[in-house]
N, C-alpha and C positions, 0 to 999 in steps of 0.2 A: 751596321750589324744590329739585328734585334737585341734589345737589352732586356733586363728583368721584367719591366712592365709589359713589353710586347709578348714575352713568353708566357707570363701570367694570363694575359688576354687570350692568347692562343689556346692555352690549356682550358680556360673557361669555355671557349667556343667548342672545343672538342668534347668537353664533358657533356654538353647539351645533346650531343649526337651519340657518343660512345658509352657513357657510363651505364653499366648494366647490360649493354648489348653483347650479342654473340657474333663472332666474326665468321662469316661464311666463305670469305675469300681474302687471302693475304698474298699479294703479288709484288715482290721486289722486281723491278724492271731493268735493273742493272746490277752488277756485282759489287759496286762500291760507290761511295760518295767521296768524302775526304779520306775515309778509311774504308776497308772492306766491310760489307754488310754481312752479318752472320749467315753462314750457309744454311743453317737449320731454322732461320727465322720463319719461313713459310710453314714448315712442319709444326713448330712449337706454338705458333699463333693461330693457325687455322682451326676453327671450332672452339677456340677459347672464349670465355666470357670476360668482359672487361669489368674489373671490380673496383677500380679507382683511377683517377687522374690527378696528378700533382706536379710540383715543380721543385727543382733544386738548382739554385743559382740561375743560369741561363739554359738549363736542360729541362725538357718536359719528360714526365714519367707516366707510362701507361701500364698499369698492373692487371694481371689476369688471374683467373681461378686456378691456373696450373702452377702457380708459384713463380711465374716469370714476370719481369718488368722490362718493357721496351723503353729504351732511353733515346730521345731524339734531341739533336741540336740543330738550330736553323741556320747556322753559319752566317754568311753575309746576305744571302738572297732567298733563303728558304721560307716557305709558308705552306700551310695546309689549305687545300681547297675542299669545300663541302659541296657534295652533290654536283660535281662538274658535269656539264653536258657532254664533253668529249675528254678523253685522256690525251694529253699532249706529250711532246717529246721530252719535256723537262719534268714530267710527273714520274718520279722514280720509285715510289711505293704507292700501291693502291690497296685500300681496305674496303671491304663490303660487309654489311651486317645482314643478319637474317631478316631484319625489318625493311631491307631494301635501300638503306642509306649507303652512300659511297663517299670515301675520303681519299684525296690524293696529296702526297707530299711532293711539292713542287720546288725545285732548287736548280735554277739555271746555271749557277756558278759551281755548284757541287762542293761548297765548303762546309756543308752541314755533315751530320753523321747520324747513324743508326746503330744501336747496340741492343743486346738482349742479355740480361743477367738474372740469376736467381734472386727473388725478392728478399730473402733473408740475408743475402750477401750485399745488399745495395750500398750499405755504408762502406764496404770494402772496394767499391768500384774505384778504379785508380784516380780519376780526376777528383772524386769526392773526398778522398782521404787527405787531400792537401788544401781543402777549403776551410775558410773561417765561417763564422755564424751568418745566418740569413739576416739581412738588414731590417726586415720586418718582423723578425722573431724576437723572443724574450731575452736571448743571450747577447744581443747587440745593444750595449749600454755605454754610457759615458765612462763608467768605471772600467768596463772592458777595454775601451779604446785607450784610456789613460794608461792602463797596464801594458797593453800590447805595443803601444807607440813609445813607451818610455825609452829614452836614449837614442831614438832614431833620428837621423839627420835628413832623411828623405822628405821631399816636399809633401804636404798633406794630400794634394791631388794624386800623386803617384802612389801614396800609401793606400788610399781608398780604392784605387784601381787594382791593387794587389789582391788577388783572390784568396790568398792565404790569410789575409787580415779580415776581409769581409767578402762574402760570396755574392756575385751577381751584379755588382755595380759596374756601370759603363760610363763612357766619356760624357754623354749628354747629361745624365742625371747627377753626376758628380759636379759638373760645372754649375748646374742649377742649384744644387744644395749648398755648395760653398758660397754662392752669391746670396742665397737666402739667409745663411748663417753669418754673413759679413766677414768671411775668412778668405784671405788671399790664397790662391792655389799654390803659390810658392812658399808658404809659411812652413817653417821647420816642424814636422809632425810631432816630434818629441817635446817641443816647446810650448804646445798649446795647453792652456789651463783646463781644469775640469769644467768650469762654467762654459767655456767656449766649446768644448767637446760636447757638452750637454745640448747646447744650441744646435750643433752640427748634427747630432743624432736625431733630434726633433725635425730638423730641416730635411734630412735624408728620408725619414719616414713620410713627412708631409708631401715631398715631391713625388716619391714613388706611388703613394696612395692616390694622389691627384692624377698621375699619368695612367695608372691602371683604370681609374674611373673614366678617363677620356679615351680608353682603348689604345693607349700607347702613342708613340710619335710615328709619323710616316716619313721614312727615309728610303729613297730608291724603290726597292721592290716590296717592302714590307706592307702587308695588309692583313687584317683579321681573317679568320677562317671563312667568315661569311662574305668576304670580298670587300667589306667596308674599310675605309681608311681611318686610322687613329687620328685624333685631332689635338693631342696635347701640344703639338708644335705651335699651335696658336696661343699657348700660354707660356711659352718660353720667356724667361726673364733676360737671359744673356746668350744662350747658345744660338749660334748662327746669326747674331745681331750686331756684328761689328759695326761701329760707327753710329749705332742707334742709341736711344735713351734707355738707361737702366731705370728700374722703378724708383731709385733714389734721386733721379735727376741727372746723374752722371752719364758719361758716354762709355759704351761697351768697347773694350779692347780685345784684340786677338793676338795670341802668340802660339808658336808651334813648339811642343815639348815631346821629344821622342817620337816624332812623326804624327802626333795628334794635335789637333787644334784645341787650344784652351781659350775659352771666352770668359771674361771677368770685367769687373768695374773697379778701376783704380781708386775711385772716390770712396766707395763704401766697403770695399774688401781690404782689410788690413792684416 
């Protein structure tokens, strides 16, 4: 599933085409993805000017001059295609601009979603009301983690994947950040000291920023809007590297927790 860096990269690619553009065509090509597509999406978006593109957690946000924001989630296999030569069977939303550019939201598995809300009510959008701070934002600090994790027995990896604690983190980047911070994924989250949490916050930021700079990781169907593949997977320290060397010289192990693979180094992660 595309994670925060992949969504950030996607939004940046869309921004280069859509920011300031006026939409001449908005064509939903089916009634639903994972959830129903708003029936008035075509009417409210056609003719609108795009006033900004941003991200919240793993959701992309496209704002218009009509006071609406279209919210998209890429699910497991979704991606935007820029100026495709042909529209395919899995292109479920097509946008065209007055400048002649075309975008297609492609999602073979249809686990993604599209929604449209009033921009002033964006913070009240149901998934957003239950989310913690952005990991790259100013509110995500060691002091915040120390406070929110106090008394929790959950493993630190599970806590970081809880969107109520921090928004947008996924399995790949949590494994990578825990390795960089030298923290075992099964460590009791409420038992970590402030200095260790400070190293963890720094590691999360460093891993995410490096992944964004690299265009994300390429897993299964993910690609950037321009069709290029992200290459952060070439920088993975532990993820997908079972039996290979950790940067510390130890050997990467793998275990399955709640259906997810956890990659870590028993030598340097305590």
